[in-house]
DOFIMI-914209 format. One record per residue (C-alpha): residue number from 1; y, x, z; residue in three letters. Coordinates in Angstrom, 2 decimals. Last residue first. Layout:
N
SITE/NUM/Y/X/Z/ala
...
//
This chain:
281
SITE/281/-14.10/24.97/-12.30/lys
SITE/280/-12.52/24.02/-9.08/asp
SITE/279/-9.36/24.31/-7.14/thr
SITE/278/-6.69/23.20/-9.48/glu
SITE/277/-3.14/23.69/-8.53/thr
SITE/276/-1.63/26.91/-10.06/leu
SITE/275/-3.35/27.11/-13.30/gly
SITE/274/-2.96/23.16/-14.01/gln
SITE/273/0.82/23.91/-13.48/val
SITE/272/1.00/26.57/-15.95/phe
SITE/271/-1.26/24.67/-18.53/met
SITE/270/1.53/21.74/-18.32/lys
SITE/269/4.71/24.17/-18.50/gln
SITE/268/3.65/26.34/-21.14/met
SITE/267/6.31/25.60/-23.54/ser
SITE/266/8.52/24.67/-21.18/leu
SITE/265/8.08/27.86/-19.10/val
SITE/264/8.05/29.97/-22.39/val
SITE/263/11.21/28.18/-23.91/val
SITE/262/13.36/28.91/-20.44/ile
SITE/261/12.07/32.51/-20.25/pro
SITE/260/13.46/33.11/-23.68/pro
SITE/259/16.53/31.29/-23.17/leu
SITE/258/18.23/32.74/-20.16/met
SITE/257/19.28/36.35/-21.85/ala
SITE/256/21.19/34.39/-24.66/leu
SITE/255/23.18/32.34/-21.91/leu
SITE/254/23.86/35.71/-20.29/ser
SITE/253/25.01/37.43/-23.54/thr
SITE/252/27.36/34.26/-24.47/met
SITE/251/28.57/34.65/-21.12/met
SITE/250/29.46/38.19/-21.70/ile
SITE/249/30.92/37.26/-24.97/leu
SITE/248/33.57/34.70/-23.51/his
SITE/247/33.80/37.40/-20.96/trp
SITE/246/35.12/40.29/-22.93/asp
SITE/245/35.55/42.50/-19.79/pro
SITE/244/39.03/44.00/-19.48/ser
SITE/243/39.49/47.24/-21.22/ala
SITE/242/39.52/50.44/-19.21/glu
SITE/241/36.14/51.84/-20.22/ala
SITE/240/33.51/48.72/-20.38/ser
SITE/239/31.77/48.39/-17.45/glu
SITE/238/31.11/44.80/-17.42/leu
SITE/237/29.62/45.03/-20.55/met
SITE/236/26.91/47.37/-18.82/gln
SITE/235/26.20/44.91/-16.02/lys
SITE/234/25.32/42.49/-18.58/val
SITE/233/22.95/45.24/-20.79/ser
SITE/232/20.55/45.49/-17.66/met
SITE/231/19.28/41.97/-18.41/val
SITE/230/19.47/42.29/-21.78/val
SITE/229/17.52/45.59/-22.33/thr
SITE/228/18.59/48.71/-23.42/phe
SITE/227/16.34/51.06/-25.89/met
SITE/226/19.38/51.36/-28.37/ser
SITE/225/21.62/52.08/-26.09/ala
SITE/224/19.84/55.71/-25.28/asp
SITE/223/19.87/56.41/-21.35/thr
SITE/222/16.75/54.52/-20.33/thr
SITE/221/14.98/55.51/-17.29/ile
SITE/220/16.60/54.43/-14.22/leu
SITE/219/18.27/51.02/-15.82/leu
SITE/218/15.07/49.92/-17.33/pro
SITE/217/13.41/50.50/-13.72/trp
SITE/216/16.26/48.77/-11.75/leu
SITE/215/16.97/45.67/-14.02/tyr
SITE/214/13.57/43.72/-14.94/gln
SITE/213/14.48/40.21/-15.46/asn
SITE/212/12.00/39.91/-18.79/trp
SITE/211/8.96/41.78/-17.10/gly
SITE/210/8.82/39.12/-13.68/tyr
SITE/209/9.64/36.56/-16.30/ile
SITE/208/6.44/37.20/-18.43/phe
SITE/207/4.50/37.99/-15.41/leu
SITE/206/5.13/34.38/-13.90/ile
SITE/205/4.62/32.66/-17.26/val
SITE/204/1.38/34.84/-18.04/phe
SITE/203/0.01/34.16/-14.67/leu
SITE/202/0.29/30.61/-15.25/ala
SITE/201/-1.56/30.68/-18.79/ala
SITE/200/-4.18/33.34/-17.47/ile
SITE/199/-5.10/30.77/-14.72/asn
SITE/198/-5.19/27.74/-17.13/thr
SITE/197/-7.61/30.02/-19.67/arg
SITE/196/-9.71/31.05/-16.40/ser
SITE/195/-12.66/28.96/-17.53/leu
SITE/194/-12.36/30.18/-21.15/pro
SITE/193/-12.26/33.88/-20.04/ile
SITE/192/-14.99/33.59/-17.50/leu
SITE/191/-17.96/32.19/-19.94/ile
SITE/190/-17.59/33.50/-23.39/asp
SITE/189/-15.63/36.98/-22.83/trp
SITE/188/-16.94/37.61/-19.44/phe
SITE/187/-20.65/36.53/-20.00/phe
SITE/186/-20.37/38.41/-23.48/arg
SITE/185/-19.30/41.53/-21.62/met
SITE/184/-21.81/41.43/-18.97/pro
SITE/183/-24.76/40.81/-21.73/gly
SITE/182/-26.01/37.62/-22.85/ala
SITE/181/-29.87/37.31/-23.01/gly
SITE/180/-30.12/33.60/-22.79/asp
SITE/179/-31.82/34.18/-19.24/val
SITE/178/-28.82/36.32/-18.47/arg
SITE/177/-26.23/33.78/-19.32/ala
SITE/176/-28.31/31.24/-17.28/ala
SITE/175/-28.28/33.41/-14.36/glu
SITE/174/-24.48/34.22/-14.41/leu
SITE/173/-23.99/30.29/-14.63/met
SITE/172/-26.17/29.59/-11.87/glu
SITE/171/-24.00/31.94/-9.55/asp
SITE/170/-21.51/29.05/-9.90/pro
SITE/169/-17.87/30.23/-10.82/val
SITE/168/-15.50/29.88/-7.62/thr
SITE/167/-15.95/33.63/-7.19/leu
SITE/166/-14.19/34.30/-10.39/phe
SITE/165/-11.23/32.46/-9.35/val
SITE/164/-10.49/34.16/-6.22/gln
SITE/163/-11.11/37.69/-7.99/arg
SITE/162/-8.79/36.50/-10.84/phe
SITE/161/-6.06/35.79/-8.16/met
SITE/160/-6.71/38.95/-6.16/phe
SITE/159/-6.48/40.99/-9.54/thr
SITE/158/-3.15/39.23/-10.39/ala
SITE/157/-1.92/40.05/-7.10/thr
SITE/156/-2.81/43.78/-7.10/ala
SITE/155/-0.92/43.92/-10.21/ser
SITE/154/-0.90/47.15/-12.27/ala
SITE/153/1.66/47.25/-15.41/ile
SITE/152/5.20/48.26/-13.95/leu
SITE/151/4.75/51.96/-14.38/pro
SITE/150/3.13/51.12/-18.18/ile
SITE/149/6.50/48.99/-19.33/ser
SITE/148/9.65/50.63/-19.54/leu
SITE/147/7.86/54.17/-20.31/gly
SITE/146/5.35/52.86/-22.81/trp
SITE/145/8.59/51.11/-24.52/tyr
SITE/144/10.23/54.33/-24.71/ser
SITE/143/13.49/55.96/-23.64/asn
SITE/142/11.93/58.18/-20.98/leu
SITE/141/8.26/58.61/-21.96/met
SITE/140/7.96/62.28/-22.18/gly
SITE/139/5.01/62.57/-19.58/leu
SITE/138/7.00/64.86/-17.52/asp
SITE/137/9.79/62.03/-17.29/ala
SITE/136/7.32/59.37/-16.63/val
SITE/135/6.02/61.41/-13.79/val
SITE/134/9.11/62.08/-12.76/ala
SITE/133/10.35/58.73/-12.79/phe
SITE/132/7.49/57.52/-10.69/thr
SITE/131/7.83/59.87/-7.88/pro
SITE/130/11.61/58.86/-7.46/leu
SITE/129/10.67/55.27/-8.02/ile
SITE/128/7.89/54.77/-5.11/arg
SITE/127/9.47/52.28/-3.05/val
SITE/126/11.52/50.61/-5.67/glu
SITE/125/8.34/50.48/-7.64/val
SITE/124/6.75/48.39/-5.15/pro
SITE/123/4.31/49.95/-2.55/leu
SITE/122/3.14/47.57/0.05/met
SITE/121/1.33/45.25/-2.89/leu
SITE/120/-0.36/48.89/-3.49/thr
SITE/119/-2.70/47.63/-0.22/leu
SITE/118/-4.63/45.08/-2.54/phe
SITE/117/-5.91/47.87/-4.80/ile
SITE/116/-7.07/49.51/-1.81/met
SITE/115/-8.67/46.59/-0.85/trp
SITE/114/-10.57/46.18/-3.71/phe
SITE/113/-11.88/49.88/-3.96/phe
SITE/112/-13.15/49.44/-0.06/met
SITE/111/-14.73/46.33/-1.19/met
SITE/110/-17.00/47.86/-3.78/arg
SITE/109/-17.62/51.08/-1.58/phe
SITE/108/-20.78/51.69/-3.49/pro
SITE/107/-21.49/49.73/-6.83/phe
SITE/106/-22.38/45.97/-7.15/lys
SITE/105/-20.96/44.47/-10.11/phe
SITE/104/-20.05/41.04/-10.74/tyr
SITE/103/-16.89/40.31/-8.30/val
SITE/102/-15.15/44.01/-8.01/ile
SITE/101/-15.92/44.73/-12.23/ala
SITE/100/-14.58/40.91/-13.14/phe
SITE/99/-11.50/41.63/-10.99/ala
SITE/98/-11.19/44.90/-12.03/ser
SITE/97/-11.24/44.01/-15.65/leu
SITE/96/-9.20/40.40/-15.46/leu
SITE/95/-6.81/42.25/-13.62/ser
SITE/94/-6.40/45.37/-16.30/ile
SITE/93/-5.90/42.49/-18.97/val
SITE/92/-3.54/40.26/-17.25/ile
SITE/91/-1.12/42.95/-16.07/lys
SITE/90/-1.59/44.61/-19.68/gly
SITE/89/-0.59/40.97/-21.34/val
SITE/88/2.47/40.39/-18.91/ala
SITE/87/3.89/43.85/-18.87/ile
SITE/86/3.60/44.46/-22.77/met
SITE/85/4.98/40.86/-23.49/leu
SITE/84/8.00/41.81/-21.03/ala
SITE/83/8.62/44.89/-22.76/val
SITE/82/8.50/43.88/-26.17/ile
SITE/81/10.98/40.70/-25.35/leu
SITE/80/13.40/43.12/-23.71/ser
SITE/79/13.32/45.19/-26.36/asn
SITE/78/13.84/42.25/-28.92/leu
SITE/77/16.57/40.63/-26.66/met
SITE/76/18.56/44.31/-26.60/met
SITE/75/18.54/44.23/-30.57/met
SITE/74/19.86/41.13/-30.66/gly
SITE/73/22.41/41.62/-28.43/val
SITE/72/23.57/44.57/-30.90/pro
SITE/71/24.95/47.62/-29.25/thr
SITE/70/28.96/48.09/-29.19/ala
SITE/69/28.04/51.00/-26.56/ala
SITE/68/31.73/50.50/-25.47/ala
SITE/67/31.24/47.10/-24.82/gly
SITE/66/29.50/43.87/-26.66/val
SITE/65/27.50/44.03/-29.95/gly
SITE/64/27.80/43.24/-33.67/lys
SITE/63/24.85/41.55/-34.78/phe
SITE/62/23.72/39.04/-32.05/leu
SITE/61/27.13/38.98/-29.86/thr
SITE/60/29.42/38.90/-32.98/thr
SITE/59/27.31/36.00/-34.28/gln
SITE/58/27.00/34.16/-30.88/leu
SITE/57/30.75/34.54/-30.11/asn
SITE/56/31.76/32.89/-34.15/asn
SITE/55/29.05/30.25/-33.63/phe
SITE/54/30.69/29.32/-30.22/phe
SITE/53/34.25/29.27/-30.83/gln
SITE/52/35.04/25.88/-31.14/asp
SITE/51/35.25/24.79/-27.37/gly
SITE/50/33.46/23.48/-24.67/pro
SITE/49/34.88/21.35/-21.49/leu
SITE/48/35.43/22.89/-18.28/leu
SITE/47/38.05/25.23/-19.31/pro
SITE/46/39.06/27.92/-16.78/leu
SITE/45/42.75/26.86/-15.04/pro
SITE/44/44.14/29.53/-15.13/val
SITE/43/44.14/31.53/-18.63/gln
SITE/42/42.21/34.79/-19.27/thr
SITE/41/39.17/32.96/-20.90/met
SITE/40/41.30/31.12/-23.04/arg
SITE/39/42.35/34.28/-24.52/val
SITE/38/39.09/35.90/-25.12/ala
SITE/37/37.76/33.11/-27.31/asp
SITE/36/36.11/30.03/-26.30/his
SITE/35/32.39/28.21/-26.50/thr
SITE/34/30.73/31.10/-24.43/ser
SITE/33/32.81/30.37/-21.53/ala
SITE/32/31.54/26.63/-21.87/val
SITE/31/28.05/27.72/-21.77/phe
SITE/30/28.32/29.72/-19.23/thr
SITE/29/30.15/27.01/-17.24/ile
SITE/28/27.32/24.58/-17.83/trp
SITE/27/24.81/27.37/-16.31/ile
SITE/26/26.88/27.56/-13.39/pro
SITE/25/26.88/23.85/-12.99/phe
SITE/24/23.34/23.45/-13.66/ala
SITE/23/21.96/24.25/-9.76/val
SITE/22/24.91/22.17/-8.26/ile
SITE/21/24.28/19.13/-10.52/gly
SITE/20/20.39/19.25/-10.37/ile
SITE/19/20.85/19.16/-6.54/gly
SITE/18/23.20/16.12/-6.43/val
SITE/17/20.81/14.43/-9.03/ile
SITE/16/18.03/15.03/-6.58/leu
SITE/15/19.93/14.02/-3.36/thr
SITE/14/21.01/10.68/-5.31/leu
SITE/13/17.55/10.14/-6.17/his
SITE/12/16.17/10.39/-2.57/ala
SITE/11/18.90/8.33/-1.17/leu
SITE/10/18.55/5.36/-3.77/phe
SITE/9/14.52/5.30/-3.20/thr
SITE/8/15.60/5.61/0.75/ile
SITE/7/17.90/2.83/0.14/phe
SITE/6/15.38/0.67/-1.67/pro
SITE/5/12.64/0.64/0.32/arg
SITE/4/9.71/-1.00/-1.44/asn
SITE/3/6.51/-0.05/0.75/glu
SITE/2/3.54/1.58/-1.10/ile
SITE/1/0.29/0.25/-0.01/met
//
């Protein structure tokens, strides 16, 4: 039985609308600022309605660049996309294989190795940034996609998540696969991967956003403007020599930087929810 309480329903919807408004207002201001020219953005009060310079600002930002380095934002978005995909795919592949080995292979000190992997959660990149930078520099991977992605690929969280998923798979499936003559990798590819499809999708969304939003590590190891990522470029644009910031172009860059994560979340929303909420296979 569901009680009909109009006032509670109205209050809940009002709270939801106010919350959405608070979250969406800065995004609206970013969009409005990206549609005006530089002169209008220096005037008070700031505009709250869109202007007519959106496509001009978009063309300038994507193909000509902003600030002293004048690196096109389109190139920086491509860099961010490549790095985010390398991090997400690399983390998922390594975590799947490591979880598979821990669950289905019996070898000495198996659980010790698992807990050693899990303890790396206490050593994020920010903690080990100096030795990691030294290793990357010695290997000649500065200003490269490999240097931007490889130090961030290992993931204890993803390994733990897939281990828990594999533990829910009935042992009868493994026995049936053995009876049918399937080897370990065939069992992994034909049974475990399809069963983990929604978990892989959910993890991909999280890891893609994690890779896309990286700031400190790309800032540290990239000195070539052609390897800048779009997130770190916003900070670079604010430090343009002695000139005042081009706020309309900076806001356009911020708007463009938000689009790929939004597209990934919306396109994989159903599988993302299923991967985080389902408890049985």
